[in-house]
KOLVO-979755 format. One record per residue (C-alpha): residue in three letters; z, x, y; chain; residue number from 1. Coordinates in nm, 4 decimals. Each point is the difference from the previous one (the first is absolute). Example, Ala and Ser with C-alpha at 12.3 -4.5 7.8 and 13.67 -1.06 7.14 Angstrom:
{"ALA", {0.7800, 1.2300, -0.4500}, "A", 1}
{"SER", {-0.0660, 0.1370, 0.3440}, "A", 2}
//
This chain:
{"MET", {9.3796, 11.1027, 4.3823}, "A", 1}
{"GLN", {-0.0777, 0.1070, -0.3530}, "A", 2}
{"VAL", {0.1575, 0.2726, -0.2114}, "A", 3}
{"ASN", {-0.2193, 0.1529, -0.2684}, "A", 4}
{"LYS", {0.0856, 0.2544, -0.2680}, "A", 5}
{"LEU", {-0.2256, 0.3032, 0.0296}, "A", 6}
{"SER", {-0.1827, 0.1372, -0.3020}, "A", 7}
{"VAL", {-0.1523, 0.3022, 0.1749}, "A", 8}
{"LYS", {0.1723, 0.3130, 0.1258}, "A", 9}
{"THR", {0.0579, -0.0387, 0.3723}, "A", 10}
{"LYS", {0.2430, 0.1908, 0.2175}, "A", 11}
{"CYS", {0.2996, -0.1855, 0.1421}, "A", 12}
{"GLU", {-0.0509, -0.0558, 0.3722}, "A", 13}
{"MET", {0.3612, 0.0495, 0.1090}, "A", 14}
{"PRO", {0.0374, 0.3165, 0.2055}, "A", 15}
{"MET", {0.1510, 0.2918, -0.1946}, "A", 16}
{"CYS", {-0.0418, -0.1763, -0.3375}, "A", 17}
{"LYS", {-0.1917, 0.1941, -0.2630}, "A", 18}
{"ASN", {-0.0034, -0.2684, -0.2730}, "A", 19}
{"TYR", {-0.2909, -0.2090, -0.1165}, "A", 20}
{"ALA", {-0.0142, -0.3604, 0.1190}, "A", 21}
{"ALA", {0.0730, -0.2745, -0.2507}, "A", 22}
{"TYR", {-0.0562, -0.3059, 0.2197}, "A", 23}
{"GLN", {-0.2454, -0.1071, 0.2667}, "A", 24}
{"PHE", {0.0888, -0.2434, 0.2798}, "A", 25}
{"VAL", {-0.2942, -0.1924, 0.1429}, "A", 26}
{"ALA", {0.0143, -0.2545, 0.2843}, "A", 27}
{"ASP", {-0.1489, -0.3411, -0.0779}, "A", 28}
{"GLY", {-0.3627, 0.0020, 0.1008}, "A", 29}
{"GLY", {0.0222, 0.3732, 0.0590}, "A", 30}
{"ASP", {-0.2138, 0.2781, -0.1324}, "A", 31}
{"LYS", {0.1348, 0.2170, -0.2818}, "A", 32}
{"ARG", {-0.0975, 0.3053, 0.2023}, "A", 33}
{"ASN", {0.2707, -0.0980, 0.2493}, "A", 34}
{"SER", {0.2743, -0.0326, -0.2609}, "A", 35}
{"LEU", {0.3336, 0.1757, -0.0395}, "A", 36}
{"ASN", {0.0536, 0.1994, -0.3205}, "A", 37}
{"LEU", {0.3604, 0.0797, -0.0975}, "A", 38}
{"CYS", {0.1785, 0.1562, -0.2961}, "A", 39}
{"GLU", {0.2909, -0.1722, -0.1765}, "A", 40}
{"ASP", {0.2607, 0.2280, 0.1620}, "A", 41}
{"CYS", {-0.1209, -0.0794, 0.3509}, "A", 42}
{"ILE", {-0.0145, -0.3729, -0.0745}, "A", 43}
{"LYS", {0.3618, 0.0058, -0.1209}, "A", 44}
{"GLU", {0.1108, 0.1885, 0.3116}, "A", 45}
{"LEU", {-0.1954, -0.2353, 0.2257}, "A", 46}
{"TYR", {0.1478, -0.3036, -0.1783}, "A", 47}
{"GLY", {0.3533, 0.1309, 0.0601}, "A", 48}
{"GLN", {-0.0661, 0.0636, 0.3680}, "A", 49}
{"ILE", {-0.1587, -0.3423, 0.0527}, "A", 50}
{"GLY", {0.3002, -0.1597, -0.1729}, "A", 51}
{"LYS", {0.2259, 0.1445, 0.2703}, "A", 52}
{"ILE", {-0.2022, -0.1823, 0.2677}, "A", 53}
{"LEU", {-0.1031, -0.3230, -0.1727}, "A", 54}
{"THR", {0.2943, -0.1361, -0.1961}, "A", 55}
{"PRO", {-0.0417, -0.3508, -0.1402}, "A", 56}
{"LYS", {0.2731, -0.2510, 0.0796}, "A", 57}
{"SER", {0.1999, -0.1358, -0.2898}, "A", 58}
{"PRO", {-0.0320, -0.3700, -0.0820}, "A", 59}
{"LYS", {0.2676, -0.2429, 0.1127}, "A", 60}
{"ASN", {0.2823, -0.0366, -0.2477}, "A", 61}
{"MET", {-0.0121, -0.3579, -0.1259}, "A", 62}
{"LEU", {0.2941, 0.0342, -0.2403}, "A", 63}
{"ASN", {0.2719, 0.0628, 0.2580}, "A", 64}
{"LYS", {-0.1067, -0.2759, 0.2384}, "A", 65}
{"LYS", {0.2155, -0.3107, 0.0129}, "A", 66}
{"SER", {-0.1973, -0.3167, -0.0245}, "A", 67}
{"ALA", {-0.0069, -0.2422, 0.2930}, "A", 68}
{"LYS", {0.1949, -0.2598, -0.2022}, "A", 69}
{"GLU", {0.2954, 0.2362, -0.0580}, "A", 70}
{"SER", {0.0390, 0.0855, 0.3677}, "A", 71}
{"VAL", {0.0137, -0.3645, 0.1152}, "A", 72}
//
């Protein structure tokens, strides 16, 4: 998937949004006619909602682990 900044005035494709789109999402190998155009406000809202579903796991804490030599 590619994200491109739009330079032309295009309406945001989210329902009920009356802003102009700032970014265009295009699937790899896809046609630009089948893209998704979103404004910055809708992208921020979408990002927040996706973050509630897909939360990355934190890395393992290496500082608080006892080494194998200390536990023997």
